[in-house]
C-alpha positions as CSV (number, residue, x, y, z in Angstrom):
1,A,20.4,23.4,105.6
2,S,20.0,20.3,103.8
3,I,16.7,21.0,102.0
4,N,13.6,23.0,102.5
5,T,11.0,22.0,99.8
6,I,11.0,20.5,96.4
7,G,8.8,22.1,93.8
8,N,6.7,21.8,92.1
9,A,3.9,19.8,93.6
10,F,0.3,19.7,93.2
11,A,-2.6,18.1,95.0
12,V,-6.1,17.7,93.8
13,D,-9.3,17.5,95.9
14,T,-11.4,15.0,94.1
15,V,-14.5,15.9,95.9
16,A,-14.3,19.5,95.3
17,E,-12.8,18.8,91.7
18,M,-10.1,21.6,92.3
19,P,-6.7,21.9,93.8
20,V,-6.1,21.7,97.3
21,I,-4.1,25.0,97.5
22,S,-5.9,27.8,96.2
23,S,-2.9,30.3,95.7
24,K,-0.4,30.1,92.7
25,G,-2.8,28.1,90.8
26,G,-2.4,25.1,93.0
27,F,1.2,24.8,92.9
28,A,3.3,24.5,95.9
29,G,6.7,23.0,97.3
30,L,6.7,19.4,98.5
31,S,7.9,19.2,102.1
32,G,7.8,17.0,105.1
33,P,7.9,13.3,105.2
34,A,7.8,13.0,101.3
35,V,11.4,14.7,101.2
36,K,13.0,13.1,104.0
37,Y,15.1,10.5,102.0
38,T,16.2,13.4,99.9
39,A,17.3,15.4,103.0
40,L,19.1,12.5,104.6
41,A,21.1,12.0,101.2
42,N,21.8,15.8,101.0
43,V,23.2,15.7,104.8
44,K,25.2,12.7,104.1
45,K,26.8,14.3,101.1
46,M,27.3,17.7,102.6
47,R,29.0,16.3,105.6
48,E,31.5,14.3,103.3
49,L,32.2,17.5,101.3
50,L,32.3,20.1,103.7
51,D,35.1,21.0,106.1
52,E,34.2,19.5,109.6
53,S,34.4,23.0,111.0
54,I,31.1,23.8,109.1
55,D,28.0,22.8,110.8
56,V,25.3,20.9,108.6
57,V,21.7,21.4,109.5
58,G,19.3,18.4,108.8
59,V,16.0,19.8,107.4
60,G,13.3,17.9,105.7
61,G,10.9,15.4,107.1
62,I,11.7,15.4,110.7
63,Q,8.7,14.4,112.6
64,S,10.0,12.2,115.4
65,G,13.1,11.5,117.3
66,S,13.9,8.7,115.3
67,D,13.9,11.1,112.3
68,A,16.2,13.6,114.1
69,F,18.5,10.8,115.0
70,E,18.9,9.5,111.4
71,M,19.9,13.2,110.5
72,M,22.6,13.1,113.0
73,L,23.8,9.7,112.0
74,C,24.2,11.2,108.5
75,G,26.1,14.1,110.1
76,A,23.7,16.8,111.0
77,S,24.9,19.0,113.9
78,A,21.4,20.3,114.4
79,V,17.7,19.7,112.9
80,Q,15.0,22.0,112.0
81,V,11.5,20.9,112.1
82,G,9.0,22.8,110.0
83,T,6.1,20.8,108.5
84,C,5.3,18.8,111.8
85,H,5.2,22.3,113.8
86,W,2.8,23.4,111.2
87,T,0.5,20.3,111.5
88,E,1.1,19.5,115.1
89,G,1.8,22.9,116.8
90,P,4.7,23.8,119.3
91,K,4.1,20.6,121.4
92,C,6.0,18.5,118.8
93,F,9.3,20.1,119.9
94,D,9.1,18.7,123.3
95,R,7.8,15.2,121.9
96,I,10.7,15.0,119.4
97,C,13.2,16.0,122.1
98,S,11.9,13.5,124.4
99,E,12.0,10.9,121.8
100,L,15.6,11.6,120.7
101,R,16.7,11.5,124.3
102,D,15.3,8.1,124.9
103,I,16.8,6.8,121.7
104,M,20.2,8.2,122.8
105,K,20.0,6.8,126.3
106,S,19.5,3.4,124.8
């Protein structure tokens, strides 16, 4: 996998005047769209460095068919969806696959 999360991240709720995340003193890993460009760079570099018999899985910031296609263009053999599943639920998989299918047909 190319990336999972980048730590440390911290978000503040300005209304409640406290950290958004209650555990670990508010510290968490940065994920989702915020890490997409780092993930793309990691996939590209790993594909350049690894033997072609080794699959590279693109992970980080995938929330659309276009995001998945970008990972593939950088050398990913497969992609993993995390944050989008957490925010949108399992319906995101069919949507992303459908969008990717449409891109690849054109």
